[in-house]
C-alpha positions as CSV (number, residue, x, y, z in Angstrom):
1,M,-19.9,12.3,9.8
2,E,-19.5,12.2,13.6
3,K,-16.0,10.7,13.6
4,R,-12.8,11.9,12.2
5,L,-10.3,9.8,10.2
6,I,-6.8,9.3,11.4
7,I,-4.4,8.4,8.7
8,I,-1.2,6.7,9.9
9,G,1.7,7.6,7.5
10,A,2.1,11.2,6.3
11,S,3.9,10.3,3.1
12,G,3.1,10.7,-0.6
13,H,1.0,7.6,-0.3
14,G,-0.8,9.3,2.7
15,K,-1.6,12.3,0.5
16,V,-3.3,10.1,-2.1
17,V,-5.2,8.3,0.7
18,A,-6.3,11.7,2.2
19,D,-7.5,12.8,-1.2
20,I,-9.7,9.8,-1.5
21,A,-11.0,10.3,2.0
22,I,-11.9,13.9,1.3
23,K,-13.7,12.9,-1.9
24,T,-15.8,10.3,-0.1
25,N,-16.9,13.0,2.5
26,N,-17.5,10.4,5.2
27,W,-15.6,12.1,8.1
28,K,-15.9,15.4,9.9
29,S,-12.1,15.9,9.8
30,I,-9.0,14.1,8.6
31,V,-5.6,14.1,10.5
32,F,-2.4,12.2,10.4
33,L,0.0,10.4,12.7
34,D,3.6,9.9,11.7
35,D,6.8,9.0,13.6
36,D,8.8,11.6,11.8
37,E,8.5,14.6,14.2
38,S,9.7,17.0,11.5
39,I,6.5,16.5,9.5
40,K,3.8,18.9,10.7
41,T,1.3,18.7,7.9
42,C,0.5,16.5,4.9
43,A,-1.7,17.6,2.1
44,D,-2.4,20.7,4.3
45,L,-3.9,18.4,7.0
46,P,-2.3,18.4,10.5
47,V,0.0,15.7,11.9
48,I,-1.2,15.4,15.5
49,G,1.2,12.9,16.9
50,K,3.1,9.6,16.4
51,T,1.9,6.1,15.7
52,D,2.1,5.3,19.4
53,D,-0.6,7.9,20.1
54,A,-3.2,6.1,18.0
55,L,-5.1,4.6,20.9
56,K,-5.7,8.0,22.5
57,Y,-8.4,8.6,19.9
58,K,-9.8,5.1,19.8
59,D,-13.4,6.0,20.6
60,E,-13.7,9.1,18.4
61,A,-12.0,8.1,15.1
62,D,-11.7,5.6,12.3
63,Y,-8.2,4.7,11.2
64,F,-6.4,4.0,8.0
65,I,-2.9,2.8,7.6
66,A,-1.2,4.6,4.7
67,I,2.1,2.7,4.8
68,G,3.4,1.4,1.5
69,N,5.6,-1.4,2.9
70,N,3.4,-4.5,3.1
71,A,4.9,-6.0,6.2
72,T,4.9,-2.8,8.2
73,R,1.3,-2.0,7.1
74,E,0.3,-5.5,8.2
75,R,2.0,-5.1,11.6
76,V,0.4,-1.7,12.4
77,Q,-3.1,-2.8,11.2
78,T,-3.0,-6.1,13.1
79,E,-2.0,-4.2,16.3
80,L,-4.9,-1.8,15.9
81,E,-7.4,-4.5,15.1
82,Y,-6.4,-6.3,18.2
83,E,-7.2,-3.1,20.2
84,G,-10.6,-3.0,18.6
85,V,-10.3,0.2,16.7
86,S,-12.4,0.9,13.6
87,I,-10.4,0.4,10.4
88,A,-11.7,2.2,7.3
89,T,-11.8,1.0,3.7
90,L,-11.3,3.7,1.0
91,I,-12.5,3.5,-2.6
92,H,-12.0,6.4,-4.9
93,P,-15.3,7.6,-6.5
94,N,-13.7,7.1,-10.0
95,A,-12.8,3.5,-9.3
96,V,-14.9,0.8,-11.0
97,I,-16.1,-2.0,-8.8
98,G,-17.9,-4.9,-10.4
99,Y,-20.7,-7.1,-9.2
100,Q,-20.1,-9.4,-6.3
101,V,-16.7,-7.9,-5.5
102,S,-15.5,-8.3,-1.9
103,V,-13.1,-5.7,-0.4
104,G,-11.4,-6.2,3.0
105,I,-11.0,-3.6,5.7
106,G,-8.0,-1.3,5.5
107,T,-7.8,-1.6,1.7
108,V,-7.5,1.4,-0.6
109,I,-8.7,1.4,-4.2
110,M,-7.4,4.4,-6.1
111,A,-8.6,6.5,-9.0
112,G,-9.1,4.7,-12.3
113,A,-8.7,1.2,-10.9
114,V,-11.0,-1.4,-12.2
115,I,-12.0,-4.6,-10.2
116,N,-14.2,-6.8,-12.2
117,S,-17.0,-9.1,-11.1
118,S,-16.6,-11.9,-8.5
119,S,-13.2,-10.8,-7.4
120,T,-12.0,-10.9,-3.7
121,I,-9.6,-8.3,-2.4
122,G,-8.2,-9.0,1.1
123,K,-7.6,-6.6,3.9
124,G,-4.9,-4.0,3.9
125,C,-4.4,-4.1,0.2
126,I,-3.3,-1.3,-2.1
127,I,-5.0,-1.3,-5.5
128,N,-3.2,1.6,-7.1
129,T,-4.0,4.2,-9.8
130,N,-5.2,2.8,-13.2
131,S,-4.6,-0.8,-12.3
132,S,-6.9,-3.5,-13.5
133,V,-8.0,-6.7,-11.7
134,D,-10.3,-8.8,-13.8
135,H,-13.0,-11.2,-13.0
136,D,-12.7,-14.0,-10.4
137,C,-9.3,-12.8,-9.1
138,I,-8.3,-13.4,-5.5
139,L,-5.9,-11.0,-3.8
140,E,-4.9,-12.2,-0.3
141,D,-4.3,-9.8,2.5
142,Y,-1.7,-7.0,2.3
143,V,-1.1,-7.3,-1.5
144,H,0.1,-4.1,-3.3
145,V,-0.9,-3.7,-7.0
146,S,1.1,-0.8,-8.4
147,P,-0.1,1.8,-10.9
148,G,-0.9,0.5,-14.3
149,A,-0.6,-3.2,-13.5
150,S,-3.0,-5.6,-15.2
151,L,-4.3,-8.9,-13.8
152,A,-6.3,-11.0,-16.2
153,G,-9.2,-13.2,-15.0
154,T,-8.9,-15.9,-12.3
155,V,-5.5,-14.7,-11.0
156,K,-4.6,-15.5,-7.4
157,V,-2.0,-13.4,-5.6
158,G,-0.7,-14.6,-2.2
159,K,-0.4,-12.6,0.9
160,G,2.0,-9.7,1.1
161,S,3.1,-9.8,-2.6
162,W,4.0,-6.7,-4.5
163,I,2.9,-6.4,-8.2
164,G,5.2,-3.8,-9.8
165,I,4.2,-0.8,-11.9
166,G,3.0,-1.8,-15.4
167,S,3.2,-5.5,-14.7
168,V,1.0,-7.9,-16.7
169,I,-0.3,-11.2,-15.3
170,S,-1.9,-13.7,-17.7
171,N,-5.2,-15.4,-16.8
172,N,-5.4,-18.5,-14.5
173,I,-2.1,-17.7,-12.8
174,N,-1.3,-18.4,-9.2
175,I,1.4,-16.3,-7.5
176,C,2.5,-17.4,-4.0
177,A,2.8,-15.3,-0.9
178,G,5.9,-13.1,-0.5
179,C,6.6,-12.3,-4.1
180,M,7.9,-9.0,-5.6
181,L,7.4,-8.4,-9.3
182,G,9.6,-5.7,-10.9
183,A,8.4,-2.9,-13.1
184,G,6.9,-4.2,-16.4
185,A,7.1,-7.8,-15.4
186,V,5.1,-10.3,-17.5
187,V,3.9,-13.5,-15.7
188,I,2.7,-16.3,-17.9
189,R,3.3,-19.3,-15.5
190,D,2.5,-19.9,-11.9
191,I,5.1,-18.6,-9.4
192,T,5.4,-21.1,-6.5
193,E,8.5,-19.8,-4.7
194,P,8.7,-16.4,-2.8
195,G,11.3,-13.9,-4.0
196,K,11.9,-11.2,-6.5
197,Y,11.0,-11.6,-10.2
198,V,11.7,-9.4,-13.2
199,G,11.6,-9.6,-17.0
200,I,9.5,-10.7,-19.9
201,P,8.6,-13.4,-19.0
202,V,9.6,-13.2,-15.4
203,H,12.6,-15.0,-13.9
204,K,13.7,-15.1,-10.3
205,V,16.6,-12.8,-9.3
206,D,16.6,-13.2,-5.5
């Protein structure tokens, strides 16, 4: 525990990320960076500067990008990776991770989430509270799986897609990059065109 953890994004999502980091007990201290200068603390942890200050601490810290927007999270993490900083991966102690599961850097897996055997989770993903990713799934980089979403076996989700709260995706489904599923969406056929999808079963709305 020689390093501290710097969390970028002092939001509600940042609070959950900080809670996981505290529970893993891997860092000597945890602090935040946020571009809103009015925010001084988050989860009783100090905000020590703005995102542009990140590289000041490059040699003494690990970093985690706690930004919910997939595109913004990708941009910030890509910039930091280019600068050679250490990006953390956070897995809640009460998450269930199956055999031969691969998890990329910058991904957070929250309390109650289940990722079953032989699944691959890309970098910068959010696997949210009580979500379920079954066997042999592939989630590409910067995918957000919202609380309570359920992905059956052998589902592939393309880069930057957002799976809405309580969504259900049947087995052997492919969802292309750049999709957003609304709350409670049910997917029973492949989605091959980026856009917003809602309903039971889903249909494209934008």
